[in-house]
PyMOL CGO cylinders between C-alpha atoms (Angstrom):
from pymol import cmd
from pymol.cgo import CYLINDER

trace = [
    CYLINDER, 114.34, 83.25, 97.21, 112.72, 85.99, 95.19, 0.3, 1, 1, 1, 1, 1, 1,
    CYLINDER, 112.72, 85.99, 95.19, 109.98, 88.11, 96.73, 0.3, 1, 1, 1, 1, 1, 1,
    CYLINDER, 109.98, 88.11, 96.73, 107.72, 90.81, 95.32, 0.3, 1, 1, 1, 1, 1, 1,
    CYLINDER, 107.72, 90.81, 95.32, 106.57, 94.14, 96.68, 0.3, 1, 1, 1, 1, 1, 1,
    CYLINDER, 106.57, 94.14, 96.68, 103.00, 92.80, 96.54, 0.3, 1, 1, 1, 1, 1, 1,
    CYLINDER, 103.00, 92.80, 96.54, 103.95, 90.03, 98.97, 0.3, 1, 1, 1, 1, 1, 1,
    CYLINDER, 103.95, 90.03, 98.97, 105.41, 92.60, 101.35, 0.3, 1, 1, 1, 1, 1, 1,
    CYLINDER, 105.41, 92.60, 101.35, 102.23, 94.69, 101.14, 0.3, 1, 1, 1, 1, 1, 1,
    CYLINDER, 102.23, 94.69, 101.14, 100.11, 91.62, 101.87, 0.3, 1, 1, 1, 1, 1, 1,
    CYLINDER, 100.11, 91.62, 101.87, 102.21, 90.77, 104.94, 0.3, 1, 1, 1, 1, 1, 1,
    CYLINDER, 102.21, 90.77, 104.94, 102.09, 94.34, 106.24, 0.3, 1, 1, 1, 1, 1, 1,
    CYLINDER, 102.09, 94.34, 106.24, 98.33, 94.51, 105.64, 0.3, 1, 1, 1, 1, 1, 1,
    CYLINDER, 98.33, 94.51, 105.64, 97.84, 91.28, 107.58, 0.3, 1, 1, 1, 1, 1, 1,
    CYLINDER, 97.84, 91.28, 107.58, 99.88, 92.65, 110.47, 0.3, 1, 1, 1, 1, 1, 1,
    CYLINDER, 99.88, 92.65, 110.47, 97.94, 95.92, 110.49, 0.3, 1, 1, 1, 1, 1, 1,
    CYLINDER, 97.94, 95.92, 110.49, 94.57, 94.14, 110.55, 0.3, 1, 1, 1, 1, 1, 1,
    CYLINDER, 94.57, 94.14, 110.55, 95.58, 91.48, 113.06, 0.3, 1, 1, 1, 1, 1, 1,
    CYLINDER, 95.58, 91.48, 113.06, 95.33, 88.61, 110.59, 0.3, 1, 1, 1, 1, 1, 1,
    CYLINDER, 95.33, 88.61, 110.59, 97.79, 85.73, 110.69, 0.3, 1, 1, 1, 1, 1, 1,
    CYLINDER, 97.79, 85.73, 110.69, 96.75, 84.21, 107.36, 0.3, 1, 1, 1, 1, 1, 1,
    CYLINDER, 96.75, 84.21, 107.36, 98.24, 85.67, 104.18, 0.3, 1, 1, 1, 1, 1, 1,
    CYLINDER, 98.24, 85.67, 104.18, 97.47, 84.68, 100.58, 0.3, 1, 1, 1, 1, 1, 1,
    CYLINDER, 97.47, 84.68, 100.58, 99.91, 85.08, 97.69, 0.3, 1, 1, 1, 1, 1, 1,
    CYLINDER, 99.91, 85.08, 97.69, 98.16, 84.12, 94.48, 0.3, 1, 1, 1, 1, 1, 1,
    CYLINDER, 98.16, 84.12, 94.48, 97.21, 80.47, 94.88, 0.3, 1, 1, 1, 1, 1, 1,
    CYLINDER, 97.21, 80.47, 94.88, 99.20, 79.94, 98.11, 0.3, 1, 1, 1, 1, 1, 1,
    CYLINDER, 99.20, 79.94, 98.11, 98.03, 80.67, 101.65, 0.3, 1, 1, 1, 1, 1, 1,
    CYLINDER, 98.03, 80.67, 101.65, 100.32, 80.84, 104.67, 0.3, 1, 1, 1, 1, 1, 1,
    CYLINDER, 100.32, 80.84, 104.67, 99.11, 80.96, 108.26, 0.3, 1, 1, 1, 1, 1, 1,
    CYLINDER, 99.11, 80.96, 108.26, 101.61, 82.21, 110.82, 0.3, 1, 1, 1, 1, 1, 1,
    CYLINDER, 101.61, 82.21, 110.82, 101.38, 80.83, 114.34, 0.3, 1, 1, 1, 1, 1, 1,
    CYLINDER, 101.38, 80.83, 114.34, 102.19, 84.10, 116.08, 0.3, 1, 1, 1, 1, 1, 1,
    CYLINDER, 102.19, 84.10, 116.08, 102.43, 87.79, 115.33, 0.3, 1, 1, 1, 1, 1, 1,
    CYLINDER, 102.43, 87.79, 115.33, 106.17, 87.55, 116.01, 0.3, 1, 1, 1, 1, 1, 1,
    CYLINDER, 106.17, 87.55, 116.01, 106.50, 85.04, 113.15, 0.3, 1, 1, 1, 1, 1, 1,
    CYLINDER, 106.50, 85.04, 113.15, 104.64, 87.45, 110.89, 0.3, 1, 1, 1, 1, 1, 1,
    CYLINDER, 104.64, 87.45, 110.89, 106.93, 90.32, 111.91, 0.3, 1, 1, 1, 1, 1, 1,
    CYLINDER, 106.93, 90.32, 111.91, 109.96, 88.11, 111.25, 0.3, 1, 1, 1, 1, 1, 1,
    CYLINDER, 109.96, 88.11, 111.25, 108.61, 87.22, 107.80, 0.3, 1, 1, 1, 1, 1, 1,
    CYLINDER, 108.61, 87.22, 107.80, 108.16, 90.92, 107.01, 0.3, 1, 1, 1, 1, 1, 1,
    CYLINDER, 108.16, 90.92, 107.01, 111.80, 91.55, 107.96, 0.3, 1, 1, 1, 1, 1, 1,
    CYLINDER, 111.80, 91.55, 107.96, 113.00, 88.68, 105.78, 0.3, 1, 1, 1, 1, 1, 1,
    CYLINDER, 113.00, 88.68, 105.78, 111.02, 89.95, 102.78, 0.3, 1, 1, 1, 1, 1, 1,
    CYLINDER, 111.02, 89.95, 102.78, 112.22, 93.55, 103.28, 0.3, 1, 1, 1, 1, 1, 1,
    CYLINDER, 112.22, 93.55, 103.28, 115.86, 92.44, 103.43, 0.3, 1, 1, 1, 1, 1, 1,
    CYLINDER, 115.86, 92.44, 103.43, 115.45, 90.22, 100.36, 0.3, 1, 1, 1, 1, 1, 1,
    CYLINDER, 115.45, 90.22, 100.36, 113.81, 93.03, 98.38, 0.3, 1, 1, 1, 1, 1, 1,
    CYLINDER, 113.81, 93.03, 98.38, 116.63, 95.39, 99.34, 0.3, 1, 1, 1, 1, 1, 1,
    CYLINDER, 116.63, 95.39, 99.34, 119.22, 92.81, 98.25, 0.3, 1, 1, 1, 1, 1, 1,
    CYLINDER, 119.22, 92.81, 98.25, 117.37, 92.38, 94.94, 0.3, 1, 1, 1, 1, 1, 1,
    CYLINDER, 117.37, 92.38, 94.94, 117.42, 96.15, 94.41, 0.3, 1, 1, 1, 1, 1, 1,
    CYLINDER, 117.42, 96.15, 94.41, 121.12, 96.35, 95.25, 0.3, 1, 1, 1, 1, 1, 1,
    CYLINDER, 121.12, 96.35, 95.25, 121.87, 93.52, 92.81, 0.3, 1, 1, 1, 1, 1, 1,
    CYLINDER, 121.87, 93.52, 92.81, 119.85, 95.29, 90.11, 0.3, 1, 1, 1, 1, 1, 1,
    CYLINDER, 119.85, 95.29, 90.11, 121.64, 98.56, 90.80, 0.3, 1, 1, 1, 1, 1, 1,
    CYLINDER, 121.64, 98.56, 90.80, 118.48, 100.44, 91.78, 0.3, 1, 1, 1, 1, 1, 1,
    CYLINDER, 118.48, 100.44, 91.78, 119.48, 100.84, 95.44, 0.3, 1, 1, 1, 1, 1, 1,
    CYLINDER, 119.48, 100.84, 95.44, 122.72, 101.31, 97.29, 0.3, 1, 1, 1, 1, 1, 1,
    CYLINDER, 122.72, 101.31, 97.29, 123.87, 99.52, 100.39, 0.3, 1, 1, 1, 1, 1, 1,
    CYLINDER, 123.87, 99.52, 100.39, 124.13, 101.81, 103.38, 0.3, 1, 1, 1, 1, 1, 1,
    CYLINDER, 124.13, 101.81, 103.38, 127.74, 102.45, 104.27, 0.3, 1, 1, 1, 1, 1, 1,
    CYLINDER, 127.74, 102.45, 104.27, 128.95, 100.86, 107.46, 0.3, 1, 1, 1, 1, 1, 1,
    CYLINDER, 128.95, 100.86, 107.46, 129.93, 103.16, 110.24, 0.3, 1, 1, 1, 1, 1, 1,
    CYLINDER, 129.93, 103.16, 110.24, 132.70, 102.35, 112.67, 0.3, 1, 1, 1, 1, 1, 1,
    CYLINDER, 132.70, 102.35, 112.67, 133.10, 104.34, 115.86, 0.3, 1, 1, 1, 1, 1, 1,
    CYLINDER, 133.10, 104.34, 115.86, 136.30, 104.03, 117.82, 0.3, 1, 1, 1, 1, 1, 1,
    CYLINDER, 136.30, 104.03, 117.82, 136.47, 105.23, 121.40, 0.3, 1, 1, 1, 1, 1, 1,
    CYLINDER, 136.47, 105.23, 121.40, 139.79, 105.48, 123.14, 0.3, 1, 1, 1, 1, 1, 1,
    CYLINDER, 139.79, 105.48, 123.14, 140.77, 106.26, 126.69, 0.3, 1, 1, 1, 1, 1, 1,
    CYLINDER, 140.77, 106.26, 126.69, 144.22, 107.16, 127.78, 0.3, 1, 1, 1, 1, 1, 1,
    CYLINDER, 144.22, 107.16, 127.78, 145.26, 104.75, 130.52, 0.3, 1, 1, 1, 1, 1, 1,
    CYLINDER, 145.26, 104.75, 130.52, 147.07, 106.39, 133.40, 0.3, 1, 1, 1, 1, 1, 1,
]
cmd.load_cgo(trace, "trace")
C-alpha cells in the first residue's frame, strides 16, 4: 500500500494531541487505542522508507552481525 508524508504527519499530529481520529482527504479513521495509533505510525514510516529505497532516494541501513566467542576449557 502506498502512503504519503502528509498521512504520516496527520498520524503524528493526532498522537501528539491525544486524538484517536485521523482524516486523510475524504476518509476518516478512528483508532481504538493509542497503541493502535503508534502501530499505524510505524507501519507508515516503514512503508515510506521502502518507497524511498525503491525510488533510490534512500539507502537501506546495513545489517550488523556481532559474533561473540568463548574458548571452552
